[in-house]
MOPAC internal coordinates of N, CA, C and O (Angstrom, degrees):
PM7 1SCF
backbone

  N    0.0000 0     0.00 0     0.00 0    0    0    0
  C    1.3913 1     0.00 0     0.00 0    1    0    0
  C    1.4824 1   115.72 1     0.00 0    2    1    0
  O    1.2310 1   119.24 1   -36.58 1    3    2    1
  N    1.2599 1   119.06 1   143.42 1    3    2    1
  C    1.3257 1   121.08 1   175.76 1    5    3    2
  C    1.5602 1   115.85 1   -90.75 1    6    5    3
  O    1.2310 1   120.54 1   -53.78 1    7    6    5
  N    1.2731 1   116.57 1   126.22 1    7    6    5
  C    1.4899 1   117.75 1  -178.12 1    9    7    6
  C    1.5394 1   109.15 1   -98.68 1   10    9    7
  O    1.2310 1   123.47 1   -41.88 1   11   10    9
  N    1.3313 1   110.95 1   138.12 1   11   10    9
  C    1.4863 1   118.46 1   175.71 1   13   11   10
  C    1.4785 1   108.20 1  -125.03 1   14   13   11
  O    1.2310 1   118.70 1   -35.06 1   15   14   13
  N    1.3180 1   120.08 1   144.94 1   15   14   13
  C    1.4659 1   123.52 1   176.19 1   17   15   14
  C    1.5131 1   106.04 1  -106.02 1   18   17   15
  O    1.2310 1   122.28 1   -37.82 1   19   18   17
  N    1.3058 1   113.24 1   142.18 1   19   18   17
  C    1.3951 1   120.30 1   176.72 1   21   19   18
  C    1.5411 1   110.17 1  -133.30 1   22   21   19
  O    1.2310 1   119.10 1   -56.30 1   23   22   21
  N    1.3363 1   119.32 1   123.70 1   23   22   21
  C    1.4762 1   118.23 1  -179.04 1   25   23   22
  C    1.5471 1   107.05 1   -91.72 1   26   25   23
  O    1.2310 1   122.65 1   -53.37 1   27   26   25
  N    1.3144 1   112.53 1   126.63 1   27   26   25
  C    1.4168 1   122.04 1   178.05 1   29   27   26
  C    1.5056 1   105.01 1  -117.15 1   30   29   27
  O    1.2310 1   118.87 1   -74.49 1   31   30   29
  N    1.2233 1   119.76 1   105.51 1   31   30   29
  C    1.5621 1   118.30 1  -174.16 1   33   31   30
  C    1.5319 1   104.17 1    61.60 1   34   33   31
  O    1.2310 1   120.25 1    55.95 1   35   34   33
  N    1.2512 1   117.12 1  -124.05 1   35   34   33
  C    1.3872 1   122.57 1   179.26 1   37   35   34
  C    1.5673 1   114.07 1  -105.81 1   38   37   35
  O    1.2310 1   121.27 1  -176.07 1   39   38   37
  N    1.2270 1   115.17 1     3.93 1   39   38   37
  C    1.4340 1   122.68 1   176.98 1   41   39   38
  C    1.4572 1   114.58 1   -92.65 1   42   41   39
  O    1.2310 1   118.43 1   -48.19 1   43   42   41
  N    1.3335 1   120.61 1   131.81 1   43   42   41
  C    1.4197 1   120.09 1  -178.39 1   45   43   42
  C    1.5505 1   103.79 1  -105.93 1   46   45   43
  O    1.2310 1   120.99 1   -57.44 1   47   46   45
  N    1.3514 1   115.71 1   122.56 1   47   46   45
  C    1.4348 1   121.96 1   174.76 1   49   47   46
  C    1.5066 1   109.23 1  -102.27 1   50   49   47
  O    1.2310 1   120.71 1   -34.30 1   51   50   49
  N    1.2848 1   116.24 1   145.70 1   51   50   49
  C    1.4747 1   118.81 1   177.40 1   53   51   50
  C    1.6214 1   104.55 1  -115.96 1   54   53   51
  O    1.2310 1   122.13 1   -47.75 1   55   54   53
  N    1.2270 1   113.53 1   132.25 1   55   54   53
  C    1.4420 1   117.93 1   176.96 1   57   55   54
  C    1.5914 1   107.16 1  -129.28 1   58   57   55
  O    1.2310 1   121.77 1   -41.44 1   59   58   57
  N    1.3115 1   114.23 1   138.56 1   59   58   57
  C    1.4535 1   116.63 1  -178.14 1   61   59   58
  C    1.5373 1   108.34 1  -116.35 1   62   61   59
  O    1.2310 1   121.71 1   -41.43 1   63   62   61
  N    1.3433 1   114.34 1   138.57 1   63   62   61
  C    1.3972 1   120.85 1   172.85 1   65   63   62
  C    1.4479 1   112.56 1  -107.75 1   66   65   63
  O    1.2310 1   119.65 1   -44.64 1   67   66   65
  N    1.3736 1   118.26 1   135.36 1   67   66   65
  C    1.4975 1   113.60 1   178.93 1   69   67   66
  C    1.4880 1   116.25 1   -66.74 1   70   69   67
  O    1.2310 1   120.81 1   -28.11 1   71   70   69
  N    1.3137 1   116.06 1   151.89 1   71   70   69
  C    1.4184 1   120.74 1   178.62 1   73   71   70
  C    1.5331 1   106.62 1   -79.15 1   74   73   71
  O    1.2310 1   121.94 1   -28.19 1   75   74   73
  N    1.4112 1   113.90 1   151.81 1   75   74   73
  C    1.4150 1   123.26 1   174.79 1   77   75   74
  C    1.5028 1   107.19 1   -74.08 1   78   77   75
  O    1.2310 1   119.06 1   -27.40 1   79   78   77
  N    1.2109 1   119.39 1   152.60 1   79   78   77
  C    1.5039 1   126.49 1   179.39 1   81   79   78
  C    1.5547 1   111.45 1   -55.16 1   82   81   79
  O    1.2310 1   122.52 1   144.29 1   83   82   81
  N    1.3021 1   112.78 1   -35.71 1   83   82   81
  C    1.4746 1   120.46 1  -179.99 1   85   83   82
  C    1.5117 1   111.19 1   -70.68 1   86   85   83
  O    1.2310 1   118.92 1   162.12 1   87   86   85
  N    1.3277 1   119.66 1   -17.88 1   87   86   85
  C    1.4710 1   124.87 1  -179.66 1   89   87   86
  C    1.5298 1   113.26 1   -89.99 1   90   89   87
  O    1.2310 1   120.69 1   169.51 1   91   90   89
  N    1.3451 1   116.28 1   -10.49 1   91   90   89
  C    1.5355 1   118.98 1  -176.20 1   93   91   90
  C    1.5687 1   106.82 1   -68.56 1   94   93   91
  O    1.2310 1   124.95 1   -35.28 1   95   94   93
  N    1.3516 1   108.10 1   144.72 1   95   94   93
  C    1.4538 1   117.62 1   176.86 1   97   95   94
  C    1.5491 1   105.18 1  -112.30 1   98   97   95
  O    1.2310 1   121.75 1     4.69 1   99   98   97
  N    1.3393 1   114.26 1  -175.31 1   99   98   97
  C    1.4942 1   119.33 1  -177.94 1  101   99   98
  C    1.5631 1   110.57 1   -63.38 1  102  101   99
  O    1.2310 1   122.61 1   137.22 1  103  102  101
  N    1.3332 1   112.61 1   -42.78 1  103  102  101
  C    1.4643 1   121.39 1  -179.95 1  105  103  102
  C    1.5672 1   111.79 1   -59.27 1  106  105  103
  O    1.2310 1   119.54 1   139.42 1  107  106  105
  N    1.3639 1   118.48 1   -40.58 1  107  106  105
  C    1.3713 1   123.70 1  -179.90 1  109  107  106
  C    1.5252 1   110.07 1   -68.02 1  110  109  107
  O    1.2310 1   119.29 1   138.51 1  111  110  109
  N    1.3482 1   118.97 1   -41.49 1  111  110  109
  C    1.4414 1   125.59 1  -179.36 1  113  111  110
  C    1.5319 1   108.34 1   -65.96 1  114  113  111
  O    1.2310 1   119.35 1   143.61 1  115  114  113
  N    1.2819 1   118.85 1   -36.39 1  115  114  113
  C    1.4470 1   121.09 1   178.35 1  117  115  114
  C    1.5064 1   110.43 1   -67.73 1  118  117  115
  O    1.2310 1   118.57 1   139.13 1  119  118  117
  N    1.3112 1   120.33 1   -40.87 1  119  118  117
  C    1.4345 1   127.26 1   179.17 1  121  119  118
  C    1.5415 1   108.19 1   -61.67 1  122  121  119
  O    1.2310 1   121.78 1   129.52 1  123  122  121
  N    1.3404 1   114.20 1   -50.48 1  123  122  121
  C    1.4782 1   119.94 1   178.03 1  125  123  122
  C    1.6047 1   114.04 1   -51.19 1  126  125  123
  O    1.2310 1   125.74 1   128.72 1  127  126  125
  N    1.3805 1   106.58 1   -51.28 1  127  126  125
  C    1.5178 1   116.48 1   176.40 1  129  127  126
  C    1.4785 1   110.38 1   -51.90 1  130  129  127
  O    1.2310 1   119.62 1   123.65 1  131  130  129
  N    1.3483 1   118.32 1   -56.35 1  131  130  129
  C    1.4210 1   123.74 1  -175.97 1  133  131  130
  C    1.5664 1   111.07 1   -60.21 1  134  133  131
  O    1.2310 1   119.42 1   140.44 1  135  134  133
  N    1.3005 1   118.70 1   -39.56 1  135  134  133
  C    1.4115 1   124.93 1   174.58 1  137  135  134
  C    1.6238 1   111.83 1   -58.73 1  138  137  135
  O    1.2310 1   120.96 1   132.60 1  139  138  137
  N    1.2980 1   115.76 1   -47.40 1  139  138  137
  C    1.4275 1   121.85 1  -179.49 1  141  139  138
  C    1.5329 1   111.12 1   -64.32 1  142  141  139
  O    1.2310 1   120.90 1   142.09 1  143  142  141
  N    1.3334 1   115.89 1   -37.91 1  143  142  141
  C    1.5060 1   120.21 1  -179.49 1  145  143  142
  C    1.5504 1   108.88 1   -69.60 1  146  145  143
  O    1.2310 1   121.71 1   138.84 1  147  146  145
  N    1.3463 1   114.34 1   -41.16 1  147  146  145
  C    1.4800 1   117.16 1   177.48 1  149  147  146
  C    1.5018 1   113.67 1   -65.89 1  150  149  147
  O    1.2310 1   119.67 1   138.42 1  151  150  149
  N    1.3055 1   118.23 1   -41.58 1  151  150  149
  C    1.3966 1   120.12 1   179.02 1  153  151  150
  C    1.5578 1   110.04 1   -63.24 1  154  153  151
  O    1.2310 1   121.07 1   136.11 1  155  154  153
  N    1.3224 1   115.56 1   -43.89 1  155  154  153
  C    1.5194 1   121.74 1   176.46 1  157  155  154
  C    1.5719 1   110.28 1   -57.18 1  158  157  155
  O    1.2310 1   120.42 1   130.94 1  159  158  157
  N    1.2384 1   116.79 1   -49.06 1  159  158  157
  C    1.4438 1   123.19 1   176.14 1  161  159  158
  C    1.5438 1   111.34 1   -54.58 1  162  161  159
  O    1.2310 1   119.01 1   125.67 1  163  162  161
  N    1.2638 1   119.50 1   -54.33 1  163  162  161
  C    1.4727 1   124.61 1   179.23 1  165  163  162
  C    1.5280 1   108.69 1   -54.21 1  166  165  163
  O    1.2310 1   120.60 1   128.95 1  167  166  165
  N    1.3485 1   116.45 1   -51.05 1  167  166  165
  C    1.4546 1   124.41 1  -176.01 1  169  167  166
  C    1.4978 1   108.91 1   -55.37 1  170  169  167
  O    1.2310 1   120.22 1   138.98 1  171  170  169
  N    1.2690 1   117.18 1   -41.02 1  171  170  169
  C    1.5162 1   122.65 1  -176.69 1  173  171  170
  C    1.5144 1   112.50 1   -73.42 1  174  173  171
  O    1.2310 1   121.87 1   150.86 1  175  174  173
  N    1.2986 1   114.02 1   -29.14 1  175  174  173
  C    1.4946 1   120.65 1  -172.12 1  177  175  174
  C    1.4910 1   113.95 1   -90.76 1  178  177  175
  O    1.2310 1   120.83 1   170.61 1  179  178  177
  N    1.2859 1   116.02 1    -9.39 1  179  178  177
  C    1.5017 1   120.39 1  -174.60 1  181  179  178
  C    1.4745 1   112.23 1   -93.81 1  182  181  179
  O    1.2310 1   121.19 1   -28.13 1  183  182  181
  N    1.4042 1   115.32 1   151.87 1  183  182  181
  C    1.4532 1   120.43 1   172.24 1  185  183  182
  C    1.4788 1   112.24 1   -83.52 1  186  185  183
  O    1.2310 1   118.29 1   -10.66 1  187  186  185
  N    1.2674 1   120.86 1   169.34 1  187  186  185
  C    1.4861 1   124.15 1  -171.81 1  189  187  186
  C    1.5431 1   109.15 1   -60.48 1  190  189  187
  O    1.2310 1   116.03 1   141.71 1  191  190  189
  N    1.3407 1   125.15 1   -38.29 1  191  190  189
  C    1.4263 1   121.34 1   178.80 1  193  191  190
  C    1.4687 1   113.02 1   -67.74 1  194  193  191
  O    1.2310 1   119.27 1   135.82 1  195  194  193
  N    1.2795 1   119.00 1   -44.18 1  195  194  193
  C    1.5357 1   122.56 1   178.87 1  197  195  194
  C    1.5359 1   109.33 1   -66.67 1  198  197  195
  O    1.2310 1   119.95 1   141.80 1  199  198  197
  N    1.3202 1   117.71 1   -38.20 1  199  198  197
  C    1.4768 1   120.31 1  -179.58 1  201  199  198
  C    1.4933 1   109.33 1   -60.37 1  202  201  199
  O    1.2310 1   119.41 1   137.68 1  203  202  201
  N    1.3260 1   118.74 1   -42.32 1  203  202  201
  C    1.4836 1   122.62 1  -177.07 1  205  203  202
  C    1.5746 1   108.79 1   -64.78 1  206  205  203
  O    1.2310 1   120.11 1   154.12 1  207  206  205
  N    1.3105 1   117.39 1   -25.88 1  207  206  205
  C    1.5383 1   117.57 1   177.47 1  209  207  206
  C    1.3512 1   115.66 1   -70.92 1  210  209  207
  O    1.2310 1   120.35 1   150.86 1  211  210  209
  N    1.3819 1   116.94 1   -29.14 1  211  210  209
  C    1.4796 1   121.78 1  -169.75 1  213  211  210
  C    1.5117 1   114.64 1  -110.61 1  214  213  211
  O    1.2310 1   119.85 1  -171.38 1  215  214  213
  N    1.3073 1   117.90 1     8.62 1  215  214  213
  C    1.4450 1   118.61 1  -174.49 1  217  215  214
  C    1.4853 1   118.89 1   -64.58 1  218  217  215
  O    1.2310 1   121.91 1   159.54 1  219  218  217
  N    1.3675 1   113.96 1   -20.46 1  219  218  217
  C    1.4934 1   117.78 1  -179.95 1  221  219  218
  C    1.5638 1   112.56 1   -96.99 1  222  221  219
  O    1.2310 1   120.17 1   177.93 1  223  222  221
  N    1.3615 1   117.27 1    -2.07 1  223  222  221
  C    1.4304 1   122.54 1   178.95 1  225  223  222
  C    1.4881 1   115.47 1   -64.40 1  226  225  223
  O    1.2310 1   116.81 1   -42.32 1  227  226  225
  N    1.2771 1   123.68 1   137.68 1  227  226  225
  C    1.4533 1   122.69 1  -176.84 1  229  227  226
  C    1.4933 1   114.87 1  -101.96 1  230  229  227
  O    1.2310 1   120.58 1   163.88 1  231  230  229
  N    1.3906 1   116.50 1   -16.12 1  231  230  229
  C    1.5134 1   120.01 1  -179.83 1  233  231  230
  C    1.4886 1   108.00 1  -133.43 1  234  233  231
  O    1.2310 1   120.50 1   -21.48 1  235  234  233
  N    1.3963 1   116.64 1   158.52 1  235  234  233
  C    1.4072 1   121.45 1  -179.46 1  237  235  234
  C    1.5625 1   106.84 1   -66.08 1  238  237  235
  O    1.2310 1   116.97 1   149.84 1  239  238  237
  N    1.3290 1   123.36 1   -30.16 1  239  238  237
  C    1.3511 1   123.37 1  -177.11 1  241  239  238
  C    1.6129 1   109.63 1   -68.35 1  242  241  239
  O    1.2310 1   121.09 1   142.77 1  243  242  241
  N    1.3356 1   115.52 1   -37.23 1  243  242  241
  C    1.4266 1   121.01 1   175.46 1  245  243  242
  C    1.5514 1   110.39 1   -61.11 1  246  245  243
  O    1.2310 1   120.22 1   133.10 1  247  246  245
  N    1.3208 1   117.18 1   -46.90 1  247  246  245
  C    1.4370 1   124.64 1   177.26 1  249  247  246
  C    1.5089 1   110.39 1   -59.22 1  250  249  247
  O    1.2310 1   118.77 1   130.62 1  251  250  249
  N    1.2870 1   119.95 1   -49.38 1  251  250  249
  C    1.4062 1   121.94 1   179.60 1  253  251  250
  C    1.4979 1   114.88 1   -59.89 1  254  253  251
  O    1.2310 1   121.11 1   135.55 1  255  254  253
  N    1.3629 1   115.48 1   -44.45 1  255  254  253
  C    1.4659 1   122.12 1   175.83 1  257  255  254
  C    1.5387 1   114.92 1   -61.73 1  258  257  255
  O    1.2310 1   121.38 1   139.09 1  259  258  257
  N    1.2417 1   114.96 1   -40.91 1  259  258  257
  C    1.4400 1   122.36 1   175.99 1  261  259  258
  C    1.5351 1   113.30 1   -66.58 1  262  261  259
  O    1.2310 1   118.11 1   146.55 1  263  262  261
  N    1.3302 1   121.20 1   -33.45 1  263  262  261
  C    1.4013 1   121.18 1   176.52 1  265  263  262
  C    1.4272 1   117.69 1   -81.17 1  266  265  263
  O    1.2310 1   120.85 1   160.28 1  267  266  265
  N    1.3870 1   115.97 1   -19.72 1  267  266  265
  C    1.4704 1   120.64 1  -179.09 1  269  267  266
  C    1.5845 1   111.06 1   -70.06 1  270  269  267
  O    1.2310 1   120.10 1   180.00 1  271  270  269

């Protein structure tokens, strides 16, 4: 993701825009692969109640944070 900083008054806000698939490099593809593997592992390891809590999470980090 590309991060851009915007100053609004004295507050700096950061927004990130997703990369296009054509902009992915080998490192990005490796990170995506590891994220999908981690998500799959977490989905398989959870019971039904915990699984329902994390069904809308997009990354393994989100899932992990929500379960803590």
